[in-house]
Rosetta silent file (secondary structure, phi, psi, omega in degrees, C-alpha in Angstrom):
SEQUENCE: XXXXXXXXXXXXXXXXXXXXXXXXXXXXXXXXXXXXXXXXXXXXXXXXXXXXXXXXXXXXXXXXX
SCORE:     score description
SCORE:     0.000 S_00000001
   1 L     0.000  -44.510 -175.946    5.871  -32.917   56.492 S_00000001
   2 H   -61.512  -43.383 -178.530    8.793  -31.365   54.837 S_00000001
   3 H   -61.379  -42.079  175.913    9.103  -34.396   52.485 S_00000001
   4 H   -62.462  -36.680 -179.283    5.478  -33.935   51.320 S_00000001
   5 H   -66.729  -43.124  172.054    6.003  -30.244   50.790 S_00000001
   6 H   -64.191  -36.688  173.188    9.061  -30.978   48.608 S_00000001
   7 H   -67.648  -35.729 -176.323    7.278  -33.543   46.615 S_00000001
   8 H   -75.352  -23.194 -175.197    4.349  -31.232   46.050 S_00000001
   9 H   -56.271  -43.772  177.676    6.514  -28.280   44.921 S_00000001
  10 H   -66.746  -28.713  178.709    6.916  -29.382   41.332 S_00000001
  11 H   -70.426  -43.629 -178.272    3.088  -30.040   41.115 S_00000001
  12 H   -68.281  -45.606 -177.337    2.277  -26.514   42.366 S_00000001
  13 H   -58.101  -42.775 -178.244    4.818  -24.970   40.160 S_00000001
  14 H   -66.697  -42.136  178.599    3.292  -26.607   37.021 S_00000001
  15 H   -59.291  -49.453  176.939   -0.238  -25.658   38.219 S_00000001
  16 H   -56.894  -41.254 -179.746    0.775  -22.012   38.694 S_00000001
  17 H   -69.294  -42.255  177.227    2.444  -21.908   35.235 S_00000001
  18 H   -66.065  -35.988  169.999   -0.505  -23.516   33.564 S_00000001
  19 H   -58.930  -43.743  174.928   -2.913  -21.168   35.219 S_00000001
  20 H   -58.704  -47.641 -170.385   -0.750  -18.141   34.158 S_00000001
  21 H   -67.859  -43.168 -173.411   -0.721  -19.417   30.547 S_00000001
  22 H   -74.547  -40.795  170.241   -4.495  -20.060   30.470 S_00000001
  23 H   -51.400  -48.781  173.601   -5.202  -16.596   32.066 S_00000001
  24 H   -57.301  -40.085 -178.111   -3.139  -14.962   29.279 S_00000001
  25 H   -70.198  -36.008 -176.558   -4.878  -17.004   26.675 S_00000001
  26 H   -82.142  -30.171 -174.342   -8.450  -16.057   27.864 S_00000001
  27 H   -79.773  -25.362 -176.468   -7.472  -12.278   28.388 S_00000001
  28 L   -66.926  156.629  175.363   -6.053  -11.538   24.862 S_00000001
  29 L   -73.298  165.858  178.509   -8.184  -10.067   22.272 S_00000001
  30 L   -65.580  146.584  173.958   -9.348  -11.694   19.171 S_00000001
  31 L   -77.968  140.550  177.021   -6.980  -12.088   16.304 S_00000001
  32 L   -50.974  144.592  179.629   -7.534  -10.179   13.110 S_00000001
  33 L   -58.243  157.401 -174.771   -9.245  -12.129   10.363 S_00000001
  34 H   -66.696  -34.713 -176.579   -6.889  -13.965    8.039 S_00000001
  35 H   -71.112  -12.348 -171.786   -8.059  -11.913    4.944 S_00000001
  36 H  -100.551   24.247  178.271   -7.243   -8.610    6.750 S_00000001
  37 L   -77.503  155.378 -175.006   -3.510   -9.061    6.981 S_00000001
  38 L   -63.619  -14.681 -164.356   -1.180   -6.112    5.878 S_00000001
  39 L   -88.970   -5.500  177.943    0.553   -7.874    3.032 S_00000001
  40 L   -85.534  146.392 -176.034   -2.638   -7.706    0.803 S_00000001
  41 L   -74.049  141.581 -175.556   -3.188   -4.794   -1.567 S_00000001
  42 L  -107.290  136.806  173.659   -5.716   -2.216   -0.218 S_00000001
  43 L   -90.508  145.101 -176.560   -8.046   -0.661   -2.864 S_00000001
  44 L   -92.824  124.062 -178.333   -8.472    3.042   -2.757 S_00000001
  45 L   -65.763  125.679  175.762  -12.165    4.215   -2.669 S_00000001
  46 L    72.845   42.316 -178.031  -13.016    6.148   -5.792 S_00000001
  47 L   -47.179  -90.403 -173.201   -9.606    5.446   -7.488 S_00000001
  48 L   -95.879  119.376 -177.994   -9.681    6.595  -11.069 S_00000001
  49 L   -92.126  -24.941  178.413  -12.443    9.226  -11.509 S_00000001
  50 L  -108.450  143.564  178.274  -11.720   10.121  -15.270 S_00000001
  51 L   -78.049  144.040  173.948  -11.757    7.617  -18.066 S_00000001
  52 L   -72.439  142.469  175.484   -8.450    7.413  -19.919 S_00000001
  53 L   -59.959  148.086  170.536   -8.069    9.014  -23.330 S_00000001
  54 L   -56.484  157.445  177.391   -7.909    6.694  -26.290 S_00000001
  55 L   -65.759  135.515  179.237   -4.507    5.903  -27.490 S_00000001
  56 L    93.855  -11.168  176.296   -3.121    8.593  -29.974 S_00000001
  57 L  -106.140  114.040  176.008   -5.279   11.293  -28.623 S_00000001
  58 L  -100.110 -176.117  169.021   -3.602   13.772  -26.217 S_00000001
  59 L   -65.079  144.279 -174.934   -4.841   16.944  -24.741 S_00000001
  60 L   -64.862  -30.865 -178.185   -5.499   19.667  -27.196 S_00000001
  61 L   -85.046   -5.086 -176.464   -3.111   22.185  -25.478 S_00000001
  62 L  -107.677   82.543 -177.871   -0.177   19.823  -25.268 S_00000001
  63 L  -110.699  134.657  177.527    1.593   19.682  -28.593 S_00000001
  64 L   -83.276  140.565 -177.843    5.252   18.652  -29.057 S_00000001
  65 L   -91.043    0.000    0.000    7.175   21.238  -30.984 S_00000001
């Protein structure tokens, strides 16, 4: 009986390890979508609110002396 227990020990060890990995795999949450990774640029809502002044025209109150 001890020989059978010793021979079954590696099988039981692999079974417990496999069940642990499977449980962790099933319990973890979904991964974020591929397009939502942090390395991409993020657009700011309502970025530029005023249109740029044409080249050569500055504000009336800021003249260089």
